[in-house]
C-alpha atoms as one frame of an Amber mdcrd trajectory, in Angstrom:
protein
  71.206 164.481  34.739  68.624 163.358  37.179  65.121 162.182  36.303  62.412
 162.102  38.934  59.130 160.304  38.956  56.566 160.860  41.724  53.871 158.371
  42.742  51.346 157.882  45.510  48.979 160.781  45.037  45.269 160.386  45.177
  41.981 161.290  46.807  41.711 161.144  50.632  39.281 162.445  53.265  40.365
 165.154  55.702  42.283 163.616  58.579  43.611 160.837  56.368  47.085 160.001
  55.213  49.039 159.505  52.025  52.575 158.542  51.268  54.238 160.048  48.211
  57.351 158.541  46.684  59.881 159.871  44.272  62.218 157.626  42.322  65.410
 159.107  40.929  67.488 157.880  38.080  71.001 159.009  37.278  74.262 159.098
  39.132  75.167 160.272  42.593  71.682 160.431  44.061  73.298 160.718  47.583
  74.880 164.032  46.518  71.489 165.649  45.855  69.355 167.527  48.306  65.774
 166.470  47.739  62.798 168.783  48.074  59.025 168.588  47.974  56.956 171.426
  46.630  53.295 171.874  45.857  51.133 174.077  43.721  47.457 174.615  44.058
  45.374 176.061  41.243  45.965 179.747  40.827  48.791 179.842  43.425  52.547
 179.934  43.362  54.562 176.754  43.763  55.512 176.606  47.449  58.018 174.748
  49.567  56.727 171.816  51.603  59.727 169.780  52.842  63.315 168.902  52.111
  66.045 166.542  53.195  69.758 167.196  53.137  72.219 165.303  50.993  74.976
 165.385  53.622  73.462 164.506  57.057  69.762 163.809  56.406  68.657 167.008
  58.096  65.058 167.826  57.293  63.256 171.115  56.708  59.513 171.800  56.735
  57.183 174.556  55.935  55.325 175.800  59.021  52.019 174.713  57.521  53.021
 171.006  57.453  55.390 170.795  60.456  54.276 167.958  62.775  52.070 166.396
  60.113  54.468 165.592  57.251  57.731 163.649  57.312  60.261 163.282  54.559
  62.906 160.553  54.346  65.339 159.112  51.806  66.839 155.788  50.909  70.082
 156.317  49.066  70.395 152.604  48.347  67.142 152.624  46.433  67.443 156.202
  45.017  64.108 157.153  46.511  62.702 159.938  48.712  59.301 159.800  50.428
  56.880 162.194  51.947  54.535 160.809  54.603  51.510 163.047  54.960  49.315
 162.634  58.025  46.299 164.604  59.294  45.612 165.862  55.829  43.497 168.992
  55.394  41.596 170.347  52.375  44.138 173.122  52.106  46.806 170.505  51.331
  45.152 169.856  48.020  47.704 170.527  45.268  49.980 168.980  42.755  53.055
 167.792  44.611  56.470 167.892  42.994  59.713 166.207  43.873  62.860 168.228
  43.115  66.643 167.746  43.342  69.491 170.124  43.912  73.196 169.181  43.818
  74.978 169.619  47.130  73.065 172.574  48.567  75.325 174.141  51.147  73.119
 176.388  53.370  70.062 175.452  55.301  68.213 178.518  54.011  68.753 177.486
  50.463  66.614 174.385  50.877  63.450 176.472  50.941  63.965 178.202  47.575
  62.580 176.508  44.464  64.967 178.360  42.239  67.872 176.342  43.819  66.462
 173.037  42.522  67.645 172.000  39.059  65.570 168.894  38.432  61.829 168.402
  38.830  59.408 165.511  38.533  56.097 165.711  36.653  54.061 166.025  39.797
  51.325 163.980  41.434  47.912 165.163  42.425  46.786 165.125  46.001  43.131
 165.893  46.716  41.751 166.159  50.260  38.004 166.243  50.623  36.282 167.856
  53.592
């Protein structure tokens, strides 16, 4: 079992930055691929970013590439999402998710492959 708790959301003006963190409890954090998803009101939950469990490879949605960066610290059981140049369309609830030993790069983008989810943290970007 893995429990995830996100923090760091808030209200920011367009062009600003926020850093989200996700703290994981449970065993073998280093064996879990970690993903970030977001859900805006009335929309499906969508992939944002992910980081591999095996070699720290990272994956990003086209909409955030070049603006967002994800990283992990296995010693502290944490994963972070640095969000720069924020836009109003980035407004959503952001979720941290974990998946045990994902094997294929394509699988990182699919929310159904993630078994554990945090409660979410609200990010609001004003124009």
